[in-house]
N, CA, C and O of each residue as an XYZ file, in Angstrom:
924
protein
N     -10.043     30.651    -37.208
C      -9.811     29.555    -36.261
C      -9.938     30.090    -34.818
O      -9.246     31.033    -34.433
N     -10.841     29.465    -34.026
C     -10.999     29.937    -32.660
C      -9.827     29.462    -31.798
O      -9.015     28.641    -32.225
N      -9.760     29.987    -30.602
C      -8.628     29.723    -29.702
C      -8.546     28.257    -29.321
O      -7.447     27.715    -29.209
N      -9.698     27.591    -29.116
C      -9.698     26.184    -28.700
C      -9.107     25.283    -29.775
O      -8.289     24.412    -29.478
N      -9.517     25.488    -31.018
C      -8.982     24.682    -32.119
C      -7.495     24.941    -32.321
O      -6.725     24.032    -32.631
N      -7.107     26.206    -32.138
C      -5.691     26.546    -32.290
C      -4.842     25.811    -31.250
O      -3.785     25.274    -31.582
N      -5.299     25.784    -29.992
C      -4.565     25.114    -28.929
C      -4.525     23.609    -29.177
O      -3.504     22.972    -28.922
N      -5.621     23.031    -29.669
C      -5.672     21.603    -29.933
C      -4.675     21.221    -31.025
O      -3.956     20.230    -30.898
N      -4.637     22.012    -32.097
C      -3.715     21.720    -33.183
C      -2.264     21.951    -32.755
O      -1.367     21.233    -33.196
N      -2.033     22.938    -31.907
C      -0.682     23.199    -31.406
C      -0.178     22.033    -30.564
O       0.971     21.611    -30.691
N      -1.052     21.522    -29.705
C      -0.674     20.381    -28.863
C      -0.401     19.144    -29.712
O       0.526     18.384    -29.434
N      -1.220     18.945    -30.758
C      -1.028     17.794    -31.637
C       0.308     17.896    -32.369
O       1.028     16.904    -32.493
N       0.640     19.090    -32.853
C       1.916     19.298    -33.537
C       3.090     19.079    -32.582
O       4.101     18.491    -32.964
N       2.956     19.553    -31.336
C       4.025     19.379    -30.351
C       4.235     17.905    -30.032
O       5.372     17.439    -29.953
N       3.141     17.170    -29.848
C       3.259     15.740    -29.561
C       3.877     14.986    -30.727
O       4.681     14.075    -30.524
N       3.508     15.358    -31.944
C       4.075     14.709    -33.128
C       5.566     14.993    -33.235
O       6.353     14.109    -33.573
N       5.952     16.241    -32.941
C       7.370     16.599    -32.975
C       8.155     15.821    -31.921
O       9.227     15.287    -32.204
N       7.613     15.761    -30.706
C       8.293     15.038    -29.629
C       8.413     13.550    -29.945
O       9.423     12.919    -29.633
N       7.372     12.996    -30.568
C       7.404     11.578    -30.909
C       8.485     11.300    -31.951
O       9.182     10.289    -31.870
N       8.623     12.188    -32.920
C       9.612     11.987    -33.984
C      11.033     12.215    -33.496
O      11.965     11.573    -33.979
N      11.205     13.113    -32.555
C      12.552     13.429    -32.070
C      12.928     12.637    -30.825
O      14.029     12.799    -30.298
N      12.016     11.772    -30.343
C      12.323     10.950    -29.171
C      12.246     11.709    -27.864
O      12.768     11.248    -26.849
N      11.589     12.894    -27.871
C      11.511     13.709    -26.670
C      10.188     13.558    -25.935
O       9.958     14.215    -24.920
N       9.327     12.702    -26.441
C       8.031     12.518    -25.798
C       8.219     11.783    -24.468
O       8.874     10.743    -24.417
N       7.643     12.325    -23.397
C       7.757     11.728    -22.074
C       6.633     10.722    -21.858
O       5.455     11.079    -21.895
N       7.002      9.464    -21.632
C       6.012      8.434    -21.420
C       5.514      8.477    -19.976
O       6.258      8.807    -19.053
N       4.241      8.136    -19.807
C       3.657      8.127    -18.484
C       4.095      6.877    -17.721
O       4.241      5.794    -18.289
N       4.297      7.061    -16.428
C       4.650      5.949    -15.547
C       3.405      5.607    -14.743
O       3.251      6.010    -13.590
N       2.513      4.843    -15.393
C       1.219      4.545    -14.799
C       1.263      3.447    -13.755
O       2.327      2.960    -13.373
N       0.066      3.070    -13.302
C      -0.066      2.094    -12.211
C       0.595      0.770    -12.546
O       1.373      0.245    -11.750
N       0.290      0.222    -13.726
C       0.794     -1.111    -14.024
C       2.312     -1.121    -14.210
O       2.964     -2.107    -13.866
N       2.880     -0.047    -14.744
C       4.336      0.025    -14.863
C       4.985      0.156    -13.488
O       6.065     -0.383    -13.247
N       4.319      0.872    -12.598
C       4.815      1.013    -11.231
C       4.850     -0.341    -10.531
O       5.825     -0.670     -9.856
N       3.787     -1.126    -10.692
C       3.703     -2.448    -10.063
C       4.785     -3.379    -10.603
O       5.478     -4.048     -9.837
N       4.923     -3.416    -11.919
C       5.930     -4.285    -12.527
C       7.343     -3.849    -12.132
O       8.206     -4.692    -11.887
N       7.578     -2.553    -12.072
C       8.899     -2.048    -11.681
C       9.221     -2.438    -10.248
O      10.338     -2.860     -9.951
N       8.236     -2.297     -9.351
C       8.432     -2.680     -7.947
C       8.738     -4.172     -7.831
O       9.669     -4.569     -7.130
N       7.949     -4.992     -8.524
C       8.119     -6.443     -8.426
C       9.460     -6.894     -8.995
O      10.169     -7.679     -8.365
N       9.806     -6.408    -10.168
C      11.055     -6.813    -10.805
C      12.252     -6.264    -10.040
O      13.241     -6.970     -9.843
N      12.168     -5.003     -9.607
C      13.255     -4.413     -8.825
C      13.463     -5.124     -7.508
O      14.599     -5.370     -7.102
N      12.359     -5.459     -6.829
C      12.455     -6.172     -5.560
C      13.019     -7.573     -5.711
O      13.808     -8.023     -4.880
N      12.612     -8.268     -6.777
C      13.136     -9.611     -7.025
C      14.619     -9.559     -7.392
O      15.407    -10.388     -6.938
N      14.991     -8.577     -8.219
C      16.401     -8.427     -8.594
C      17.261     -8.129     -7.372
O      18.391     -8.605     -7.268
N      16.716     -7.334     -6.444
C      17.445     -7.026     -5.217
C      17.671     -8.264     -4.365
O      18.757     -8.466     -3.821
N      16.641     -9.087     -4.254
C      16.775    -10.346     -3.507
C      17.829    -11.242     -4.142
O      18.663    -11.825     -3.450
N      17.782    -11.345     -5.475
C      18.753    -12.163     -6.192
C      20.170    -11.628     -5.995
O      21.110    -12.397     -5.799
N      20.314    -10.310     -6.047
C      21.622     -9.667     -5.865
C      22.178     -9.963     -4.476
O      23.330    -10.375     -4.341
N      21.363     -9.756     -3.445
C      21.814     -9.982     -2.073
C      22.150    -11.456     -1.832
O      23.115    -11.771     -1.136
N      21.357    -12.347     -2.406
C      21.607    -13.784     -2.256
C      22.941    -14.175     -2.885
O      23.737    -14.894     -2.281
N      23.175    -13.693     -4.106
C      24.441    -13.986     -4.784
C      25.619    -13.370     -4.042
O      26.699    -13.957     -3.992
N      25.417    -12.195     -3.469
C      26.478    -11.520     -2.720
C      26.874    -12.341     -1.496
O      28.059    -12.486     -1.199
N      25.895    -12.868     -0.799
C      26.187    -13.706      0.374
C      26.875    -15.009     -0.022
O      27.763    -15.488      0.684
N      26.467    -15.573     -1.141
C      27.126    -16.788     -1.631
C      28.580    -16.509     -1.990
O      29.468    -17.310     -1.696
N      28.816    -15.352     -2.634
C      30.180    -14.983     -3.025
C      31.050    -14.727     -1.802
O      32.260    -14.949     -1.849
N      30.453    -14.266     -0.713
C      31.196    -14.009      0.520
C      31.426    -15.267      1.344
O      32.065    -15.223      2.395
N      30.902    -16.383      0.863
C      31.099    -17.638      1.570
C      30.142    -17.866      2.719
O      30.388    -18.730      3.562
N      29.043    -17.106      2.775
C      28.073    -17.255      3.864
C      27.016    -18.304      3.568
O      26.176    -18.597      4.419
N      27.050    -18.876      2.363
C      26.036    -19.846      1.992
C      24.726    -19.163      1.638
O      24.676    -17.948      1.447
N      23.655    -19.967      1.551
C      22.355    -19.396      1.207
C      21.776    -18.659      2.404
O      21.681    -19.210      3.501
N      21.390    -17.407      2.181
C      20.794    -16.580      3.217
C      19.515    -15.970      2.664
O      19.508    -15.444      1.552
N      18.427    -16.038      3.438
C      17.176    -15.402      3.014
C      17.360    -13.884      2.984
O      17.726    -13.271      3.988
N      17.102    -13.290      1.820
C      17.335    -11.854      1.652
C      16.109    -11.106      1.155
O      16.191     -9.919      0.838
N      14.967    -11.793      1.086
C      13.785    -11.138      0.535
C      13.108    -10.194      1.530
O      12.424     -9.254      1.124
N      13.294    -10.439      2.834
C      12.708     -9.553      3.829
C      11.190     -9.561      3.838
O      10.573     -8.595      4.287
N      10.582    -10.625      3.353
C       9.126    -10.743      3.344
C       8.745    -12.193      3.623
O       9.603    -13.075      3.646
N       7.462    -12.430      3.833
C       7.003    -13.762      4.219
C       6.712    -14.658      3.029
O       7.173    -15.799      2.989
N       5.953    -14.163      2.055
C       5.462    -15.028      0.983
C       6.149    -14.846     -0.362
O       6.225    -15.795     -1.142
N       6.647    -13.661     -0.649
C       7.189    -13.405     -1.984
C       8.704    -13.200     -1.945
O       9.258    -12.891     -0.890
N       9.372    -13.366     -3.077
C      10.822    -13.117     -3.151
C      11.136    -11.663     -3.475
O      12.182    -11.363     -4.050
N      10.230    -10.761     -3.106
C      10.364     -9.347     -3.468
C      10.846     -8.559     -2.257
O      10.164     -8.494     -1.234
N      12.025     -7.961     -2.382
C      12.612     -7.176     -1.303
C      12.031     -5.768     -1.309
O      12.080     -5.074     -2.325
N      11.481     -5.349     -0.173
C      10.816     -4.050     -0.061
C      11.742     -2.891     -0.402
O      11.361     -1.987     -1.146
N      12.956     -2.912      0.140
C      13.893     -1.803     -0.053
C      14.220     -1.626     -1.533
O      14.171     -0.514     -2.058
N      14.552     -2.720     -2.196
C      14.900     -2.633     -3.609
C      13.675     -2.316     -4.467
O      13.789     -1.625     -5.479
N      12.505     -2.819     -4.067
C      11.293     -2.529     -4.814
C      10.953     -1.052     -4.782
O      10.688     -0.444     -5.818
N      10.961     -0.473     -3.577
C      10.693      0.958     -3.445
C      11.785      1.765     -4.135
O      11.503      2.752     -4.814
N      13.027      1.341     -3.959
C      14.144      2.030     -4.602
C      13.989      2.063     -6.113
O      14.248      3.088     -6.743
N      13.565      0.939     -6.701
C      13.390      0.871     -8.155
C      12.304      1.833     -8.628
O      12.466      2.507     -9.646
N      11.195      1.896     -7.885
C      10.093      2.785     -8.266
C      10.522      4.253     -8.162
O      10.244      5.051     -9.057
N      11.196      4.599     -7.071
C      11.666      5.979     -6.884
C      12.655      6.354     -7.988
O      12.593      7.450     -8.544
N      13.566      5.432     -8.295
C      14.572      5.682     -9.323
C      13.916      5.939    -10.680
O      14.246      6.912    -11.358
N      12.996      5.072    -11.070
C      12.367      5.202    -12.381
C      11.490      6.449    -12.454
O      11.483      7.149    -13.466
N      10.746      6.727    -11.373
C       9.904      7.929    -11.357
C      10.732      9.191    -11.594
O      10.308     10.100    -12.307
N      11.909      9.230    -10.991
C      12.723     10.430    -11.088
C      13.677     10.472    -12.263
O      14.115     11.548    -12.672
N      14.006      9.302    -12.813
C      15.090      9.273    -13.804
C      14.709      8.690    -15.161
O      15.551      8.637    -16.058
N      13.471      8.255    -15.334
C      13.122      7.537    -16.560
C      13.284      8.381    -17.827
O      13.502      7.834    -18.908
N      13.181      9.691    -17.705
C      13.311     10.556    -18.889
C      14.670     11.249    -18.995
O      14.883     12.092    -19.867
N      15.578     10.883    -18.101
C      16.926     11.470    -18.147
C      17.750     10.793    -19.234
O      17.635      9.587    -19.452
N      18.584     11.580    -19.914
C      19.387     11.054    -21.019
C      20.871     10.963    -20.674
O      21.614     10.233    -21.331
N      21.310     11.699    -19.649
C      22.731     11.759    -19.308
C      23.097     10.701    -18.275
O      22.486     10.631    -17.208
N      24.096      9.877    -18.592
C      24.550      8.835    -17.662
C      25.111      9.435    -16.374
O      24.739      8.975    -15.294
N      25.998     10.452    -16.436
C      26.502     11.038    -15.182
C      25.394     11.625    -14.320
O      25.447     11.542    -13.093
N      24.396     12.214    -14.955
C      23.280     12.795    -14.213
C      22.479     11.712    -13.504
O      22.117     11.862    -12.337
N      22.206     10.624    -14.214
C      21.479      9.506    -13.614
C      22.281      8.901    -12.467
O      21.722      8.559    -11.425
N      23.591      8.770    -12.661
C      24.446      8.207    -11.616
C      24.419      9.070    -10.352
O      24.255      8.550     -9.249
N      24.579     10.384    -10.513
C      24.643     11.277     -9.361
C      23.313     11.322     -8.609
O      23.284     11.201     -7.385
N      22.224     11.496     -9.339
C      20.911     11.555     -8.702
C      20.578     10.211     -8.062
O      20.028     10.160     -6.962
N      20.912      9.125     -8.756
C      20.639      7.792     -8.223
C      21.447      7.502     -6.981
O      20.943      6.882     -6.044
N      22.684      7.937     -6.956
C      23.541      7.719     -5.792
C      22.953      8.407     -4.561
O      22.848      7.809     -3.490
N      22.572      9.673     -4.732
C      22.008     10.435     -3.614
C      20.628      9.901     -3.242
O      20.329      9.705     -2.064
N      19.797      9.670     -4.241
C      18.445      9.174     -3.974
C      18.443      7.812     -3.321
O      17.657      7.567     -2.406
N      19.317      6.909     -3.777
C      19.396      5.580     -3.174
C      19.796      5.648     -1.717
O      19.252      4.930     -0.879
N      20.757      6.522     -1.416
C      21.188      6.688     -0.038
C      20.078      7.248      0.837
O      19.913      6.832      1.983
N      19.316      8.193      0.293
C      18.214      8.797      1.046
C      17.128      7.759      1.344
O      16.627      7.682      2.466
N      16.769      6.962      0.332
C      15.746      5.923      0.524
C      16.206      4.922      1.576
O      15.440      4.561      2.469
N      17.448      4.473      1.472
C      17.980      3.503      2.427
C      17.977      4.079      3.838
O      17.632      3.381      4.791
N      18.358      5.343      3.978
C      18.401      5.997      5.291
C      16.996      6.107      5.889
O      16.788      5.785      7.058
N      16.036      6.563      5.082
C      14.671      6.752      5.572
C      14.049      5.429      5.994
O      13.418      5.355      7.048
N      14.218      4.369      5.180
C      13.643      3.073      5.517
C      14.256      2.508      6.789
O      13.556      1.909      7.606
N      15.555      2.694      6.959
C      16.221      2.238      8.180
C      15.673      2.995      9.390
O      15.413      2.401     10.436
N      15.500      4.303      9.239
C      14.972      5.126     10.334
C      13.551      4.709     10.704
O      13.229      4.589     11.886
N      12.697      4.486      9.696
C      11.318      4.094      9.950
C      11.243      2.724     10.614
O      10.446      2.519     11.529
N      12.072      1.786     10.157
C      12.073      0.454     10.743
C      12.448      0.507     12.222
O      11.815     -0.144     13.053
N      13.474      1.281     12.540
C      13.900      1.375     13.934
C      12.866      2.123     14.778
O      12.634      1.768     15.934
N      12.249      3.147     14.207
C      11.257      3.933     14.941
C       9.993      3.127     15.212
O       9.439      3.188     16.309
N       9.536      2.369     14.213
C       8.274      1.635     14.346
C       8.456      0.290     15.044
O       7.677     -0.063     15.930
N       9.489     -0.464     14.643
C       9.666     -1.821     15.159
C      10.762     -1.940     16.210
O      10.880     -2.970     16.874
N      11.566     -0.888     16.362
C      12.667     -0.972     17.308
C      13.740     -1.942     16.866
O      14.409     -2.555     17.697
N      13.912     -2.087     15.537
C      14.884     -3.041     14.999
C      15.571     -2.435     13.782
O      15.078     -1.482     13.180
N      16.714     -3.005     13.433
C      17.455     -2.566     12.249
C      17.903     -3.780     11.459
O      18.529     -4.695     11.994
N      17.568     -3.772     10.159
C      17.950     -4.898      9.298
C      19.348     -4.733      8.733
O      19.933     -5.704      8.251
N      19.895     -3.535      8.779
C      21.273     -3.306      8.348
C      21.888     -2.200      9.196
O      21.208     -1.268      9.625
N      23.155     -2.326      9.420
C      23.878     -1.353     10.245
C      25.302     -1.246      9.710
O      26.081     -2.195      9.795
N      25.629     -0.083      9.160
C      26.944      0.127      8.557
C      27.894      0.895      9.482
O      28.855      1.512      9.023
N      27.618      0.852     10.774
C      28.409      1.640     11.721
C      29.889      1.270     11.707
O      30.742      2.109     11.996
N      30.200      0.009     11.371
C      31.596     -0.426     11.373
C      32.268     -0.228     10.019
O      33.416     -0.631      9.831
N      31.556      0.395      9.070
C      32.108      0.620      7.741
C      32.523      2.077      7.592
O      31.931      2.953      8.222
N      33.540      2.350      6.765
C      33.992      3.743      6.583
C      32.960      4.579      5.836
O      32.166      4.054      5.054
N      32.982      5.883      6.086
C      32.133      6.852      5.403
C      30.643      6.542      5.561
O      29.850      6.778      4.649
N      30.271      6.008      6.733
C      28.860      5.722      6.960
C      28.137      6.955      7.499
O      28.757      7.848      8.076
N      26.832      6.992      7.304
C      25.996      8.100      7.777
C      25.046      7.542      8.826
O      24.005      6.975      8.493
N      25.407      7.706     10.085
C      24.634      7.180     11.219
C      24.378      5.679     11.115
O      23.420      5.166     11.694
N      25.220      4.992     10.393
C      25.088      3.547     10.261
C      23.951      3.110      9.364
O      23.744      1.911      9.177
N      23.202      4.058      8.798
C      22.026      3.708      7.991
C      22.356      3.580      6.507
O      21.680      2.850      5.782
N      23.364      4.270      6.063
C      23.857      4.136      4.693
C      25.311      4.572      4.708
O      25.802      5.052      5.730
N      26.005      4.413      3.596
C      27.396      4.857      3.523
C      27.746      5.194      2.077
O      27.054      4.794      1.141
N      28.829      5.931      1.921
C      29.211      6.415      0.586
C      29.495      5.279     -0.397
O      29.020      5.343     -1.531
N      30.258      4.229     -0.012
C      30.486      3.143     -0.973
C      29.194      2.510     -1.483
O      29.066      2.233     -2.675
N      28.231      2.279     -0.578
C      26.965      1.698     -1.010
C      26.156      2.690     -1.852
O      25.412      2.289     -2.747
N      26.305      3.979     -1.563
C      25.619      4.975     -2.380
C      26.175      4.980     -3.805
O      25.440      5.204     -4.766
N      27.476      4.731     -3.929
C      28.080      4.617     -5.269
C      27.502      3.412     -6.000
O      27.232      3.467     -7.200
N      27.316      2.315     -5.253
C      26.685      1.127     -5.839
C      25.264      1.460     -6.300
O      24.834      1.018     -7.365
N      24.529      2.249     -5.485
C      23.198      2.673     -5.885
C      23.250      3.451     -7.202
O      22.395      3.277     -8.070
N      24.258      4.305     -7.339
C      24.393      5.065     -8.582
C      24.604      4.164     -9.787
O      24.006      4.372    -10.843
N      25.463      3.157     -9.622
C      25.718      2.204    -10.708
C      24.454      1.411    -11.029
O      24.127      1.192    -12.196
N      23.747      0.983     -9.982
C      22.502      0.246    -10.187
C      21.466      1.098    -10.922
O      20.708      0.595    -11.751
N      21.446      2.387    -10.609
C      20.497      3.289    -11.272
C      20.785      3.385    -12.768
O      19.868      3.315    -13.587
N      22.042      3.542    -13.118
C      22.419      3.616    -14.531
C      22.033      2.320    -15.237
O      21.496      2.346    -16.345
N      22.309      1.187    -14.590
C      21.959     -0.117    -15.166
C      20.455     -0.257    -15.308
O      19.957     -0.702    -16.342
N      19.731      0.130    -14.251
C      18.277     -0.023    -14.253
C      17.614      0.855    -15.302
O      16.729      0.397    -16.025
N      18.033      2.109    -15.393
C      17.377      3.053    -16.304
C      17.675      2.741    -17.764
O      16.768      2.724    -18.597
N      18.950      2.493    -18.076
C      19.343      2.378    -19.484
C      19.338      0.943    -20.019
O      19.113      0.739    -21.212
N      19.579     -0.051    -19.164
C      19.684     -1.427    -19.644
C      18.482     -2.296    -19.302
O      18.247     -3.318    -19.946
N      17.717     -1.889    -18.282
C      16.588     -2.711    -17.851
C      15.253     -2.041    -18.171
O      14.402     -2.639    -18.830
N      15.064     -0.797    -17.706
C      13.745     -0.186    -17.828
C      13.381      0.155    -19.271
O      12.228     -0.018    -19.668
N      14.321      0.626    -20.047
C      13.992      1.000    -21.434
C      13.403     -0.189    -22.208
O      12.334     -0.047    -22.802
N      14.078     -1.376    -22.222
C      13.469     -2.535    -22.889
C      12.167     -2.971    -22.223
O      11.214     -3.358    -22.900
N      12.131     -2.905    -20.868
C      10.917     -3.301    -20.146
C       9.760     -2.381    -20.498
O       8.636     -2.842    -20.697
N      10.024     -1.095    -20.576
C       8.997     -0.113    -20.923
C       8.435     -0.397    -22.307
O       7.227     -0.323    -22.532
N       9.327     -0.722    -23.223
C       8.899     -1.044    -24.594
C       8.033     -2.299    -24.603
O       7.025     -2.359    -25.306
N       8.436     -3.311    -23.809
C       7.674     -4.563    -23.759
C       6.302     -4.354    -23.120
O       5.305     -4.904    -23.589
N       6.254     -3.561    -22.050
C       4.984     -3.313    -21.373
C       4.027     -2.525    -22.249
O       2.814     -2.722    -22.173
N       4.551     -1.640    -23.075
C       3.694     -0.883    -23.992
C       3.028     -1.802    -25.012
O       2.028     -1.440    -25.632
N       3.601     -3.005    -25.177
C       3.020     -3.952    -26.123
C       1.850     -4.736    -25.552
O       1.142     -5.416    -26.294
N       1.635     -4.650    -24.230
C       0.505     -5.338    -23.613
C      -0.794     -4.608    -23.932
O      -0.819     -3.383    -24.050
N      -1.858     -5.367    -24.067
C      -3.163     -4.746    -24.236
C      -3.569     -4.089    -22.918
O      -3.159     -4.561    -21.857
N      -4.354     -3.027    -22.951
C      -4.765     -2.349    -21.710
C      -5.417     -3.290    -20.707
O      -5.187     -3.169    -19.503
N      -6.227     -4.227    -21.191
C      -6.910     -5.156    -20.289
C      -5.917     -6.099    -19.620
O      -5.982     -6.330    -18.413
N      -4.989     -6.645    -20.421
C      -3.987     -7.562    -19.872
C      -3.099     -6.858    -18.856
O      -2.769     -7.420    -17.812
N      -2.716     -5.628    -19.169
C      -1.877     -4.857    -18.259
C      -2.607     -4.577    -16.944
O      -2.023     -4.697    -15.867
N      -3.873     -4.206    -17.037
C      -4.656     -3.877    -15.843
C      -4.879     -5.101    -14.972
O      -4.701     -5.035    -13.755
N      -5.266     -6.218    -15.578
C      -5.555     -7.431    -14.812
C      -4.297     -7.990    -14.161
O      -4.289     -8.300    -12.970
N      -3.234     -8.115    -14.953
C      -2.005     -8.707    -14.423
C      -1.393     -7.853    -13.317
O      -0.945     -8.382    -12.300
N      -1.372     -6.540    -13.511
C      -0.793     -5.662    -12.488
C      -1.660     -5.629    -11.234
O      -1.134     -5.505    -10.129
N      -2.968     -5.737    -11.384
C      -3.858     -5.755    -10.221
C      -3.641     -7.015     -9.391
O      -3.631     -6.959     -8.161
N      -3.470     -8.139    -10.056
C      -3.212     -9.400     -9.345
C      -1.874     -9.342     -8.607
O      -1.780     -9.725     -7.441
N      -0.846     -8.862     -9.298
C       0.479     -8.747     -8.679
C       0.439     -7.779     -7.501
O       1.034     -8.043     -6.456
N      -0.265     -6.655     -7.669
C      -0.372     -5.659     -6.597
C      -1.087     -6.240     -5.387
O      -0.693     -5.975     -4.252
N      -2.132     -7.028     -5.615
C      -2.871     -7.643     -4.510
C      -1.982     -8.605     -3.724
O      -2.030     -8.643     -2.495
N      -1.172     -9.379     -4.445
C      -0.253    -10.316     -3.789
C       0.794     -9.554     -2.979
O       1.099     -9.924     -1.845
N       1.339     -8.492     -3.562
C       2.361     -7.691     -2.884
C       1.798     -7.050     -1.618
O       2.433     -7.082     -0.564
N       0.593     -6.463     -1.728
C      -0.019     -5.801     -0.568
C      -0.312     -6.806      0.536
O      -0.051     -6.539      1.709
N      -0.857     -7.972      0.160
C      -1.133     -9.010      1.158
C       0.152     -9.447      1.854
O       0.179     -9.632      3.071
N       1.210     -9.608      1.073
C       2.496    -10.013      1.630
C       3.041     -8.960      2.589
O       3.563     -9.292      3.653
N       2.917     -7.690      2.209
C       3.408     -6.608      3.061
C       2.629     -6.542      4.373
O       3.217     -6.353      5.439
N       1.301     -6.700      4.295
C       0.473     -6.649      5.505
C       0.853     -7.776      6.458
O       1.042     -7.554      7.654
N       0.965     -8.990      5.915
C       1.330    -10.144      6.748
C       2.734     -9.963      7.323
O       2.969    -10.246      8.498
N       3.659     -9.494      6.496
C       5.040     -9.304      6.951
C       5.119     -8.292      8.083
O       5.823     -8.517      9.068
N       4.407     -7.183      7.953
C       4.406     -6.163      9.001
C       3.822     -6.726     10.297
O       4.363     -6.481     11.376
N       2.722     -7.477     10.201
C       2.112     -8.085     11.385
C       3.056     -9.074     12.057
O       3.180     -9.086     13.282
N       3.717     -9.900     11.258
C       4.652    -10.892     11.797
C       5.844    -10.204     12.459
O       6.279    -10.611     13.537
N       6.372     -9.163     11.817
C       7.499     -8.426     12.397
C       7.088     -7.700     13.680
O       7.867     -7.606     14.629
N       5.861     -7.191     13.694
C       5.382     -6.513     14.899
C       5.291     -7.485     16.072
O       5.662     -7.142     17.195
N       4.798     -8.694     15.815
C       4.726     -9.689     16.894
C       6.122    -10.147     17.309
O       6.361    -10.422     18.485
N       7.026    -10.228     16.369
C       8.417    -10.601     16.686
C       9.026     -9.550     17.614
O       9.723     -9.886     18.571
N       8.758     -8.272     17.323
C       9.261     -7.202     18.174
C       8.609     -7.247     19.556
O       9.267     -7.008     20.569
N       7.311     -7.555     19.587
C       6.611     -7.656     20.874
C       7.149     -8.814     21.711
O       7.321     -8.680     22.922
N       7.411     -9.940     21.071
C       7.971    -11.076     21.814
C       9.334    -10.727     22.387
O       9.678    -11.126     23.500
N      10.106     -9.974     21.608
C      11.419     -9.549     22.096
C      11.295     -8.648     23.322
O      12.176     -8.622     24.181
N      10.176     -7.905     23.388
C       9.924     -7.021     24.535
C       9.079     -7.705     25.607
O       8.605     -7.049     26.535
N       8.886     -9.044     25.483
C       8.106     -9.837     26.455
C       6.661     -9.371     26.567
O       6.086     -9.352     27.655
N       6.075     -8.992     25.419
C       4.664     -8.601     25.384
C       3.849     -9.773     24.837
O       4.044    -10.195     23.698
N       2.940    -10.292     25.656
C       2.143    -11.448     25.265
C       1.101    -11.075     24.217
O       0.629     -9.939     24.170
N       0.748    -12.051     23.376
C      -0.301    -11.847     22.380
C      -1.654    -11.806     23.077
O      -1.926    -12.632     23.948
N      -2.503    -10.857     22.705
C      -3.800    -10.681     23.344
C      -4.947    -11.222     22.503
O      -6.069    -11.335     22.995
N      -4.688    -11.553     21.255
C      -5.746    -12.033     20.366
C      -5.370    -13.385     19.764
O      -4.227    -13.835     19.846
N      -6.370    -14.011     19.158
C      -6.142    -15.289     18.492
C      -5.140    -15.131     17.347
O      -4.279    -15.984     17.132
N      -5.270    -14.027     16.624
C      -4.365    -13.786     15.491
C      -2.926    -13.683     15.978
O      -2.015    -14.254     15.378
N      -2.727    -12.949     17.071
C      -1.386    -12.809     17.626
C      -0.811    -14.137     18.058
O       0.365    -14.415     17.822
N      -1.636    -14.970     18.697
C      -1.173    -16.291     19.143
C      -0.886    -17.198     17.945
O       0.050    -17.997     17.970
N      -1.698    -17.064     16.900
C      -1.470    -17.852     15.676
C      -0.130    -17.467     15.044
O       0.646    -18.333     14.640
N       0.130    -16.165     14.962
C       1.408    -15.683     14.402
C       2.582    -16.208     15.225
O       3.594    -16.641     14.674
N       2.437    -16.166     16.545
C       3.522    -16.632     17.417
C       3.809    -18.111     17.235
O       4.956    -18.542     17.347
N       2.769    -18.893     16.953
C       2.961    -20.340     16.812
C       3.527    -20.722     15.445
O       4.329    -21.649     15.335
N       3.106    -20.006     14.411
C       3.551    -20.337     13.046
C       4.887    -19.677     12.717
O       5.785    -20.312     12.164
N       5.006    -18.396     13.063
C       6.220    -17.641     12.754
C       6.991    -17.385     14.052
O       7.125    -16.248     14.503
N       7.489    -18.470     14.634
C       8.181    -18.360     15.921
C       9.580    -17.772     15.752
O       9.988    -17.433     14.641
N      10.308    -17.653     16.858
C      11.622    -17.014     16.819
C      12.602    -17.752     15.917
O      13.421    -17.124     15.245
N      12.524    -19.090     15.898
C      13.425    -19.870     15.045
C      13.186    -19.542     13.571
O      14.129    -19.391     12.795
N      11.898    -19.434     13.198
C      11.545    -19.085     11.818
C      12.067    -17.690     11.471
O      12.639    -17.480     10.401
N      11.863    -16.746     12.381
C      12.249    -15.366     12.121
C      13.766    -15.202     12.017
O      14.252    -14.450     11.172
N      14.498    -15.890     12.854
C      15.957    -15.800     12.793
C      16.496    -16.389     11.494
O      17.531    -15.957     10.986
N      15.781    -17.384     10.960
C      16.199    -17.989      9.700
C      15.865    -17.101      8.517
O      16.680    -16.954      7.606
N      14.674    -16.505      8.517
C      14.213    -15.734      7.368
C      14.553    -14.245      7.438
O      14.510    -13.543      6.427
N      14.891    -13.771      8.638
C      15.307    -12.372      8.800
C      16.614    -12.349      9.605
O      16.664    -11.800     10.706
N      17.651    -12.942      9.052
C      18.908    -13.138      9.821
C      19.623    -11.841     10.206
O      20.364    -11.812     11.189
N      19.408    -10.779      9.445
C      20.114     -9.526      9.735
C      19.313     -8.573     10.612
O      19.768     -7.469     10.913
N      18.128     -8.995     11.020
C      17.258     -8.131     11.845
C      17.726     -8.161     13.294
O      17.716     -9.207     13.944
N      18.135     -7.001     13.786
C      18.609     -6.892     15.173
C      17.813     -5.825     15.896
O      17.601     -4.732     15.370
N      17.371     -6.147     17.108
C      16.599     -5.189     17.903
C      17.516     -4.266     18.652
O      18.561     -4.678     19.157
N      17.113     -2.988     18.725
C      17.943     -1.969     19.367
C      17.522     -1.769     20.813
O      18.107     -0.947     21.518
């Protein structure tokens, strides 16, 4: 038996062993990434909406986007969580890594938003154990709990269901969803940029800028981005 055949048979035996013992690591491909982002972002919007209702604030727009109900922070958080934790078996390990990772993602997104747009959608400065007002320990604990829930109660069944899709159906559906998400993100960034410019008394120089100002005026933005405050 030559070396190539030996390596091929060894790999086949290893994969068979991993499959039988449940140790085989599944790939987190493009379509699973898209579905995870969309579902995680929608769940985040639903969570924030219910939280505001429970606090007696009534209905508040929490999606942070123009066209879709998908929250960017929760969508990215879900993808990062699954990428790093999908093959973890220990609940305490998932909780600890998720708590730290969630806090890091929240901090970085807050920093980027303030650096690029000069605005902050959340500020925990008045809360105990906060880290520069961008995240705080209590919310990081919530991130840890969400990670355990997402990995063990949501993603495992979702992963099994997605594996049941045909390759063509998975590719087409995820491509359509990704196109909608990207279009929404591009429009949202443009609208937020013009909102920041208006706050700085910078006039629109193009037709597109004037169109954005007329359709997505300050009243619209205050309604749909109620927690956005310029620094």
